[in-house]
ZADOTI-962683 format. One record per residue: x, y, z of N, C-alpha, C in turn. Coordinates in steps of 0.2 Angstrom, whole numbers, plus 5000, padded with zeros to 4 digits. Layout:
BEGIN
XYZXYZXYZ ...
REM end
This chain:
BEGIN
500449945000500050005000500450065000 500350114995500750174995500250234995 500550294997500150354997499850364990 499250404990498950424984498550374981 498350324984497950264982498250224977 498950214978499350164974499450104978 499550044975499749984978500249954973 500849934976501349894972501349824975 501549774971501649714973502049674968 502249614970502649574965502249514963 502349484957502049424955502449364956 502249304954502649244955503349254952 503449294946504049294943504449354946 504249384952504649444955504549504951 504049504946503949564943503649614947 503849684947503549734952502949764948 502349764951501749804948501549854952 501249904949500949964953500249974950 499749984954499049994952498850064956 498550104952498350164955497550164955 497250174961496550164961496150234961 495550234959495250294958495050324965 495050284970494850314976495150274982 495250304988495550274994495150214995 494450214995494050154996494150104991 494250114985494350064980495050024982 495550064984496250044985496149994991 495750014996495649975003495349915001 494749914997494349854995494849804992 495249834987495749784984496149754989 496449794993496949764998496649715003 495949725005495649675009495549615005 495349614998495249554994495949514994 496449554993497149524993497249484999 497149515005497249475011496749415012 496149425010495749365010495949305005 496249325000496449274995497049244998 497549285001498149255004497849195009 497349215013497149175018496849105015 496449115010496149055007496649015003 497249045001497649004997498248965002 498148985008498648955013498348885016 498648835015498348765018498048775025 498548795029498348805036498548875039 498148915041498348985044498648975051 499248985052499648965058499849025062 499849085058499949145062499549205059 499549265062499149315060499349345053 498849345048498949375042498749455042 499149495040498949565040499049605034 498649645032498749685026498649765028 499149805026498949875028498449905022 498049945025497549975020497750045019 497950085025498250155025498850145029 499350185027499950175031499950225037 499650285037499750325043500350365043 500450405049501050445049501450435056 502050455056502450455062502850385063 502950375069503350315071502950255071 503150195069502850135070502750115078 502250085080502150065087502449995089 502749995095502949925097502749915104 502949865107502749845114502849895119 502349905123502449955128502050025126 501950035119501650095117500850085118 500550145119499750145121499450165114 498850135113498550155107497750165109 497450205104496750205105496450185098 496050135097495850115091495150105090 494950115083494250095081494350035077 493849985078493949925075493249895074 493249845069492649805068492949735067 492549685070492749615070492249575066 492449525062491949485058492149415060 491749365059491949295059492149275052 492649235051492849215044492449155043 492049155038491549105036491549095029 491449025026491449015019491949055015 492549055017493049085014493049165013 492649195017492549265017492249295023 492049355023491749385029491149365031 491049345037490349325040490049375043 489749365049489449415052489849455057 489749515058490049555063489949535070 490449525074490349505081490449555086 490849605084491049665088491249725084 491149785087491349845083491249905088 491749945088491650015091491650075087 491550055080491550115075491050165076 490450145077489950205078489750215085 490250205090490150215097490650275099 490450305104490850365106491550345109 491650285112492250265115492750225110 493350245110493850205107494150155111 494450105109494750055113495450075115 495550075121496250095123496650025125 497250025122497649965124498349975124 498749945128499449945128499749885125 500149895120500349835116500849795121 500749735121501249695125500949675132 500349705134500149705141499749635142 499549605136499149545137498449555138 498149615137497449625139497049615133 497349605127496949585121497149525118 496849495113497049435110497749435107 498049385107498749375105498849405097 498249385094498249405086498349485086 498049515090498049595090498749615092 498949585097499649605100500149605094 500149545090500549535085500449575079 499749575077499549605071499649685070 499649715076499649785076500349815077 500849775078501549805078501749835072 502049895073502249935067501749985064 501149975067500650025064500750095066 500550145062500650215064500050255065 500050305068499450345069499150365063 498450355062498050365056498050305052 498450255053498550195049497950145050 497750105045497250055045497549995043 497349935046497549875044497049825045 497049775040496649715040497049655043 496649625048497049565052496549505051 496849445049496549385049496849345054 496549325059496849295065496549215066 497049165066496849095067496549085074 496149035075495849025082496449025087 496948995086497448985092497749055094 497649105090497949175091497349215093 496749185094496149225095495849195102 495249165101494849135107494849065107 495249025102495348955103494748915103 494848855106494248805107493748835111 493848875115493248905120492748945116 493048995111492649045108492349095113 491849125112491549175116490849165116 490549135122489849115122489349165119 488949145114488449185111488749235105 489449235105489649285100490149255095 490649215098491149185093491149105094 490949075089490948995090491648975091 491748915094492348885096492748875089 493448875089493848875084493748915078 493548975079493449025074494049065072 494049075065494549125062494249185062 494549245064494249305065494549355060 494249405058494449465053494349525057 494849565057494749635060494949685056 494649745055494849805052495049855058 495649875059495849915065496149975062 495950035065496250095063496450135070 497150155069497450185075497250255075 496850285080496650345081497150395084 497450365090497950405094498450355096 499050385097499650345099500050385105 500250345110500650375115501250325115 501850345113502450305113502750295120 502950235121503250225128503850265129 504250275124504850315125504950365120 504550415121504550475116504150535120 504250585117503850645120503150645118 502750665122501950665120501750735118 501250735114500950805111500650835117 500350895115500050935121499450905124 499150855121498550825124498850765128 499450745128499750695132499650625129 499250625123499150565120499450555113 499250605109499450595102500150615100 500550575096501250595094501250585087 501450635083501550625076502150655074 502350645068503050665066503150735066 502550775066502650845066502850875073 502650845078502750875085503250835089 503650795086504150765090504750755085 505350785088505950775084506150705083 506250675077506450605076507050605072 507650595076508250595072508350535068 508650545062508750485058509150435061 508950375061509350325065510050315061 510150325055510750305051510850365046 511450405047511550455042511650415035 511250445030511350415024511650465018 512050435014512450475010512050485003 511650435002511350434995510650464995 510450505000509850545000509250505002 509350435003508750395005508750385013 508150395016508150385023508250315025 508450305031508550235033507950185033 507350215033506750165033506550155025 
REM end
């Protein structure tokens, strides 16, 4: 996923392709379908599959960082999206979580690493990384694969200055020195 509704990818022959979409929504819908296709083409999903939909800005999050996220969760059924079992998108409260604290399912801890403020990501999480054989009574059947669309609304980095509201940190209000001086004009990342 690239800025301005572009996506780039490699085919089986390692040929690089770029597609420009007419809208952000079209680019995101394409990316979601790519993620679902990856899931359907793997014989057994053993870890979290994730696909960025929007990259966001600033520093990528890691363990110890606090996030506020908007999300929707679906059951993965019949090789695609089933019913929604949880969402906070049309609610007033965002979900607050601290990465690495173990308060959310393991698939979220893993799948959200590296996300940036304003970023959106699609996660497909196998049962072992979600609710496993127990499921969640009345909502998630046992051994369910789950799909989440998550959007990082605010970030508070564990080792970084915070913005004036104490929560949001973006590349504009925190000095971020380049980790490696580069002679060719390309930044280290």
